[in-house]
N, C-alpha and C positions, 0 to 999 in steps of 0.2 A: 689574664689573671688566673691563677690556680684556684680551684674550688675551695672555699673556706666557709665553715659553718660556725656560728656563734649562738650560744644558748643562755637563756635566763629563765626566771620563773615569775609569774604573777599569781600570788596567792595559791601556790602549789601547782599551778598549771604551766606547762612549758611553752615558752615563746622562742622560736628559733629563726635565725636569719642566715640564708645561704647566699653567698656572693660568688660570682665568676662562673656559675654553671649554665645559666640560661640567658638568652637575649644578649649575646656578647657584642653585637654591633651597636647597641645603644650606648649613649654616653655613660649611663649608669643603670644598673638593674639589681633587683634583690627578690628572692623568693622568701616570703615570710609565712611561717606556720604558727598557728595558735590553736591548740587542740588538734582537730582534724580539718580545720579550715585553713586553706592556703591561698595566698594572693601573690601574684607576680607583679612587681612594680618596675616600670621602666621610665627613663627620662631621656629625651633627645633635645638638643639645642642645635639649630642651624648655625653654620659657621659665620655667615655675614649678617649684619643688622639690616632690617627692612626700613621702609620709609614711613612706617606707622609713627604716630605721635603719642603712643601709649605702650605700656609693657605687655607684649603679646604672649600670655601664658594660657595654656589650655589643659584642663584636667578631664580625662575620660575614664569613667569607672564602668567596666564591662562585666556584666553577669553572664555566666554560661550555665545553661540548664544541666549539662553533663556534670557540673561541679556537685550538684545535689542528686545525681543519678536519676534525672528526670528527662522526659521528652516533652517538648512543648505541647500543650493541650489542643491547640488549634488543629482542626481537621485537615486544613489545606496547607498551612505554612508551618514547618517544623523548625526552621532556622530562626535564631534570635534576630530581631529587627530593631526597631526603635527602643532605646533604653527604657526600662520601667521607671515609674515615678520613684520607687525606692532607690534604684541605681542613680538617678539624677540627684536625689537628695544626699546620698553618700558622697558622690563626686563633689557636690557643692560644699559639703562639710570639710573634705580634705582641702579643697581649694582655699577656703577661708582661713584654714590653719597655716598653710604654707606660703600663700601669696605675700603677706607682709614681710617675709624674710628675704625677699629678693630686692635688689636695688631697682626702684621704679624707673630708673633711666635706661635700663636694658631695652634694646630694640630687636634683639635676636629672638625669633620664635622659639618658644620652649613648650614641649608637650609631655605631660605625664600620663601614662596609660596604666591603669590598675585593673588587672584581669583576675577574676575569682576562678581559680582552678579546682578548688575543692571546698565544699561547704558541708559541715557536719550537722546542720540543723539546730545547733545550740549556740555556737560561738560566733558572734557578730563579726562579719568581715571588715567592718569599719576600722577596728583597732589595727589589724595587720595591714590594712590599706594605708592608713596614715603613717604608721611606722615604716612601711615599705617605701612610700614616697619620700619620707625624710631621709632614710639611709641611702636610697638610690641617688638622690641629689647630693647628699653629703660626701659620698665616696666617688662621685663623678668629677669631671673637670669644670663643672658649672659653678661659678661663684654664687654663694648665698650666705645668709647669716644664721643657718640652722645649727644643730638639729632642733626638731620640735617633736613632742610626744603628746599623746592623748588617750583617754580611755573612758568607758562608760561607768557611771555610778548609779546605783539604785537603792531601794529600801526594802527591808524585810517587813513582815507583818507587824513587827514591833517597832517600826520606824527607825531601825538601825541601818546606817549606811553600809553598803557593800560595794566591792569593786567588780567590774566586768560581770554583771549579772547575765545569766543565760537568757536566751530569747523567751523561754517559757517563764522564767522568773520575772522578766520585765512585763509580760502579759498579765501575770497575776497581780503585781503591785501597781501597775499603771504608771510607774515612775521610771524614766530613763533620761539621764542627762549626760551628754558627752562633753568632756572638759579637756581642752588642749592648752599646752603652755610651753614656755621656754625658760632657760636660766639667764637671768640678767643681773649683773652685780651680785652674784652668789645668792640670788633669791629666785624662787620659782614664781613667775608671773603668768597670768592667764591671758591668752590671745584669741581664744575662740570658745564659745559655749553654744550648745544646741540641745534642747530637750523639752520634755513635758513632765508634768507632775500632777497629782490629784489634790490641788488646792493646798500647796505647801507654804508654810510661813517663811518669810524672807530670812529670818535668823537661822532657821533650819537649813535653808538652801545654802547660805553662806558656809555653814558647818560642812555640808556635803562637798562643796567646791574646795574648801580648805583640806578636807579629808583626802581628796584626790591628789593634792599637790605632792605628797610624799611618794606616791606611786609614779607620778609623772617624773619626779626627780630620778627615781631608780631607772626608768626607761631612758631618760636622757643620759645618765651616766653610762648605761649599757651601750648606747650608740656612740658616745665619745670614745669608749675603749676601742670600738670597731674602727672608727675614723682614724684614731691614732695608729692602729696597726696597719691599716691600708695606706695611710699617709698620701692622700690624693694630691695631685698637682693641679691647682686651679688655673683656668685659662684667664689671660689678661684680655678683657673686652675693651674695644675702642668705644669710648663714650665722648661725644662731642661736647667740649666745654664752651660755654658762651663767653665771648670776649667782654671784658669789663667795660670797655668804651661803648660797645653796642648795647650792653645792659643798661648803662646810664642813659643812653639816648632814648631807649624805650621808657625807662622810668620817668624821665623828664617829660615825655609826651603825656604819660598817664597821670602825672602828679595832679592832685586835686580833682581830676576828672573821674577816675575809676571809682573812688569811694562814693562820689555823688551818684553815679549810675547804679552802684551796687546796693546802696542802702535805700530800698524802696519796698514797702510791705506788699505791694501788688506784684505778683510773680510775672504776669504778662508784661507789664511795663518794665520791670527790672530786666527781663531777658531781652526785650526790644532795645533798651538803652545800652546794655552790655554789647549786644550784637552790633549796634550802630557804632559804638566807640571802638570796637575791635576792627571794624571795616575802615574807620577813619585812621586808625593806627597803621594798618597795612598800606593804605593809600599814601600815607605820609612818608613811607620808606620804599615804596615800590619802585619808584624811578631811580633812587640812589642804588638800590641793590637788585636791579633787574637781572643781572647776570649771576646772582648768588641766591638761588632758590632756597637754600638751607637757612638763610637769614630770615625768610618769611616764616618758616617752620619754627625757628627759634623765637621769633617775636610772639607767636601764638603761645609757645611754652611759657615765655616770660609773663604774658598776660595772665595765664592761669596761676603762675607762681605768685604774682603780685596780689591777686584776689585772696589766695591762701594766706599770705602774710597779713593782709589788712583784716581779714575775718579773725584770725588768731589774735592779733595785737589788740583789736578793739574789745574783744571779749575778755581776754586775760587782764588787760590793764584797766578797762573802763566799764566792764560788764555790759557792753553795747552790742546788741544783736542787730542783724540787718533790718528786721521789721520793728525794732524798738521795744520788744517784749522784755520782761524781767527774765532772769536765768531759769527760774522755776515756774514760769507762766506758760500755759498752753494757749493756742489760738482759740478764737471764738468757736463754740460748738453749737450746732443746732441739730435736732433729730425729728424725724417723722416716721409714722407707721401707717400701714394700710393704704398706701398711695396708689396701688394698682388693683383694679376690680376683680380680675379673674385668678390671680395668683393665690396660693394658699396662705402666704404670709409675706410681707414686704417691710423693709426698713431702710430709711435713707439717713445716712450719717455724714454730717459735714463738719470738718475741722479746718478752718481757714478756707483755702481753695482746694483742699483735698475733699473729694466727694465720692462716697461709696453707696451703691444701691445693692442691697442683698435681698435675694428672693428664696423662699422656702418652697419646696415641693414635697408633698407627702405621698407615698406609694405603698402598695401592698408589700407584705413581707417577702414575697417572691421577686420583688424588684431589686433585691440586694445585688451588690456588685460581686461577681465571682473573681477571685484572685488566682491568677496562673502565673506565678513568678518563681524565680530560683529560690528565694527565701520564703515567700509567703504563699500559703494556700488557704482556701476556705472562702468565707463570705464577709462582706462588709456592709453594714446597714446604715452607717452615717458617712456622708461624703460632703466635703466642701471644695468647691472649685472657684478659681480666681481668674478673672479676665482683665487684661491690661491693654486695651486697644490704643492705637497710636494717637487718636484724637484726644486722649486724656492728658497728653502733654503738648497739645497743639501741633502734632506732627502727622505725617502721612507714612504709610508703610504697608507691607503685605500682611494679610490676615491668614496665617497658615497654622493655626492651632497654638497651643500654649508652649512657650519657651521655658528654659531652665528657671528663669527668675519667677515666672508665673506659677510654675509647679512648686517652687520653693515657698513662695508667699502663701499659696493656697494650702499647702501642707502645714505651715506654721499656724495659720488660723484654725485649721482642722484640729490640730493638737490642742490648741487653747480651748476649743469648745467641747471636745470629746468628754472630759470629765463631768460635764454638767448635762449630758444627754441622758434622758431616762432609759432604763433598761427595757428589753423587749417585752418582759412580762407586764410592765407598767404601761408601756406605750408601744404596741406591736407594729409600728409603721417603719418603713424604710424612709430615711430623711436625707434629702439632698438640698444643699444650699449653694447658690451661685452668687458670688460677689462681683459686680460689674464696677470697675473703676471708671467713673465718668470724668473725673478731673483729679490730677495728682500733683501734689507739691509736698511730698514727704509722708512717710508712715501710712501708706495705703494698706499694708498688711494688717496693722493694728486698727485702722479704720474699718477693715473687713470684719474683724472680730466684733467690734461694736455694732456695726450694721447688721451682722448676722444674729447677734443676741436680740436686737430689736425685732428682726424678722421672725425669730423663733417664738418670741412672746406674742407677736401679732398673729401667728399661726395657731396659737393655743397649745403649743408643745409644752408639756409640764416639766420644764428644765429645772435642775436642782438648785441653780443659783444664776445670777446675772454676771456676765463677763465683760470686761473692758480691757483696752490695751493702750500702751504708750511707747513711743520711741525716744530713747535717751541718747544724748550725745556728750562729747568731751572735747575740750580744747586744752592742749597741754604744751608746755615748754620746759624741759628739764623737770624739776621737782614741782613746778607750779602747774595747777590745772583748775579748770572750772567745769562743773557738770551742768548740762543743758537739758531742759525738759521740752519734749515735742519739737524735735529738730525738723527743719525744712530746708529746701533749696541749698544755698551755699554752706549752711552748717552741716548738712548731710554730705555734700560732695567734698568739702574741704576739711571736715572735722576728723578727729582721730579715733572715734568710736561710734558704732551704731549698735545699741542694745535695745532690743524690743522685748517688753515684758507684758504679758497678759495674765489676767487672773480675776478672781472674785474678791469679795470683802474678806473671805477667809484665808486666801493665799494665792500663790502663783500656780497657773496651770500650764504655761508655756513660756519659753524664753529663747532668744537667739542673739548672739553677740559676735561681731567681728571688729577688728581694729586695723588701723593703718600705722600704728606705732608698735613698739615691742610687745606691749601688753599692759595689764592692769594688776596691781596688787590687791590684796584682800581689803585693805582699808578703803580704797577707792570704790571697790565693788559694793561694800556696805553702804557707802554714801549714795551711790547710784540707785541701789535697790530701795533705800529709804525714800529718796526723792520720787522714784517711780511709783511707789505705793501711794504716796500722797496724791499724785496726779491721777492715778487709776481710780481711787475712791471718789475724787471730785468729779471725774467723768461719769462714774456710775450714778452719782447724785443727779447730774444733768439728764442722763438717759432715763432715769426712773421718774422724772417729772412728766415724761411723755407716756411711758408705759412701765409699770413695775412688776406686774404679775402676768402670767399667761392668760390670754382671753379664755373665758369659761367654755366657749364653744368653738369647735373647728370651723373653718370656712365652709360655707354651704357647697363650695365647688370641690372640696377635698373628699376623697373616698372615705367610707366608714369601714373600719376593720373590726370584725367580731371574732372572738376566739372561743374554742371549746376543747375539752380534753376527751380523747377516746382511748380505748384499750389499744395499745400498739398492735396487738394481734388482729385487730379489726381493720388495720390500714388497707390490707389487700382487698377487703370487702368494699371499701369506699372507692378504691381505684378501679377495681374490676378487671377482668381479663383484657390485657392490652390497653388499659385505661378507658374501657368502654363506659363504665358506670360514672366515673367522675366527669367524663366529657358530656354525658347525657345531662348531668346536673348543671354544668356550666353553660351548655347550649340553651337549656330551658330557662335559666335564671339570669344569665349574663354576669354572674359573680365570678371572681377569681378565687380559687381554692388552693391554699398551700398547706401541705401536711409535713410535719417534721417526724423524725424517727422515734421520738419519745411519745408520739400520739397527740401532740399539740396540732390543732387544726385552726387555720386562720381563713376567714371568709371576708373578702373585700368586695365592696360594691358601692356605686353611687346611689343605688335605690335600696332604701332600708327594707321595703317589703320583699324584694327579690332576695336580699341577704337572708331574711328570716325564712323564706321558702327553702333556700339552699341548706340552711342550718337544720331545718326540720327534716329534710331528706337524709342528711348525714346522721342525725340522731336516730332516725328510723332504721338506717342501715347498721348502726353500731350499738343499738340498744342492747343491754344485757339483762337477762331475766334474773329474778331472785326467787329463792325457795319460798313457797307459799303464795306467790303471785298468781292471780287468776286471769285467764284469757278466754275469749270466745274465738276458737280456732277453726280452721277449715281443714278437712281431711284431704291430703294431697297424694297419699300413696298407701296402698294396702299391701301388707306382707303376711307370711304365715305366722310371724311372731308378734304382730301388732300393726298399728297404723301410725303414719307420720303426719303430724298436725302442724300446719303453718300458723305460728303465733302472730307473726307480723312479717313483712317482706324480708327475705333472706334469713329468716330464723325459723327453723323447723325443730320439732322435738318428738320423741317416741312415746306413744301411749301403748304400753305392753298389753298383750292379749289378756294377761292375768288381771288387769285392771278393769276388764269389761264384765267380769262376773265369773263365779266358779263353774257355771254350767256352759259357758261359751266355749265352743270347740273351734269355730271358724270365725275370723274377724268379719267376713262378708255377711254373716248372719245378722249382725247388728249395725255395721257401719258401711258406708259406700263413699267412694271418692266424690268430694264436693259437699259432703255433709258439714254443717256447722254445729259444733258442740262446745260446751263449757268444760275447760280443763284447768288443773291446778299444778304448778311446778312442785314436784315431789323431791327431786334429787338432781344435783349437778356434780358430775364427777371431775377428777383432776384435769382431764383433757377438755373440759367444757361441754361435754355432751349432757343434754337435758332429758330427764325422764319425767313423765306426766302421770297424773291420776285424774279420774273423773271428778269434777267439782259437783255436778249433779247430773243425773241421767237425762239424756235427751228422750224425746218421745219414742224414738226407735228402740231404746234399750230398756 
């Protein structure tokens, strides 16, 4: 293909797509520029289908430090290694927007690689990454139902919605919501949402999503023009169709058995019953089709399809959920706090068989996380981590650190909690929460939000409001749909939507939505948000029966952080040459001392007396004299023009010879090194030099 470039604008900023220039051996590729941020999107599909019983799609989002003109900060390793959390989250965002647009029956491996080649520090690469993925697939020979488009929305200080806010604008407003959608029946419907907000009302949130739709439409129209001009020829994929006779054979075996096994409120029993029934099904056909292994694979596919049909039909026709709950009813919730003796704060949140233990650790300001990423630099004082061990679902597996799902769920809970974390001036601690998923049956990320709120309150952290979260689901068929509160098990796996909403009584703080259908219109979203708010407030009521406000005192095992302000010019005095002075203080007191450029000093210690001692030494080193202040000083140096008097450690001032009397010709006639005299601060010049006068004559004068 000859190189072709297409251009459009988003609110006066150019978006360009170049096709045919780079990565020509891929099935499809596109270089997308937005501002001075550029992302190369490629897609490759292997020719032959594999033996997997699922759609094998992989999305890799690759950050490159050279894109931002950086060299990795690690002293030993300069090459990019494991993707950063931010890269994983962006990859998941793109994945959730494009995955529903493929035929789930495809068994050919497909890989989309998104490489950030240039980053201008202001324009988020997520927008060109999604557009790039969409147009690369759309102009390739790979069949799919795109295009899709998406962008960020944010708010100004006056709560006005704006499109594609810069990274600095997002940081100031605390609001960032990425909305993606497609066109269906001449209407823009939403198929993915990811974002955080500072306690925004649901009605206002709907306005923002609706506001984004016109811009999404423009981006879709732009892509359609490109696709029309390229006119790609799509490959015909071989997808094995199940014979009707075999399908009926399996359905007859499962008749009346599958629903009985499926509809059980106990997850463990339900899974055991389904597994047993599936084994019986395979055994019943194994002899007959022993030479047709594909039949066994098809039987398992039919087993899954039949569960999907039953769950949909019973909810849509009879409002019947697998565990017998009403559509807007959540499972039984119990909460506990303070269950571990040595942690700084702990909360246990149970919703049905989902069980989350959240633990808070408070640390010194210097324990902040340093960020060394392509997009992000600086420090981070609040962190939430999420662990999902295999035993939480009754399974075994390797424990090799967090996977993409764990990073995504942990980040979502962190976004939900960040707006209620006190600022550093109010509470100068570094705060880390770890949520351990002890048992999972749906909505463990929202359970982590609830458990973490309990743990923060138990730790005595003065949070601004309490947060809870709920996972909402949807069952649909054509125009008919039902909204479900607190989805679990089969409703999550076979449902058409997973929308997680977290927030306070005042509004939403974080949300995440993905779908398995085309998407949702605004009317359905309104209904879902309304039902989610009702559940969220009811959950807060339950949580607040256990603990409503932060404990008045921190755990006795938590360190104490004390702060003081010094003149920034005195920072060097506290640190000393080569850090000698500050090391002497920390060695003597055991306290941790963190000094910021603006002169804020934080002293952290488990021992209050030692902290006070360290503070006293810092105050002595940084004390500033005032005009008229009287000192009993010691003569430390004699010169021809006067004597230098030590007022206190590290602070000397000049007593000029003229201050000793009109008849004094030599300083040594009246003063000697080591003498103690009373002096008064007479003058402080612009450079900070202090001049003294005698307060009253010593016996020698």
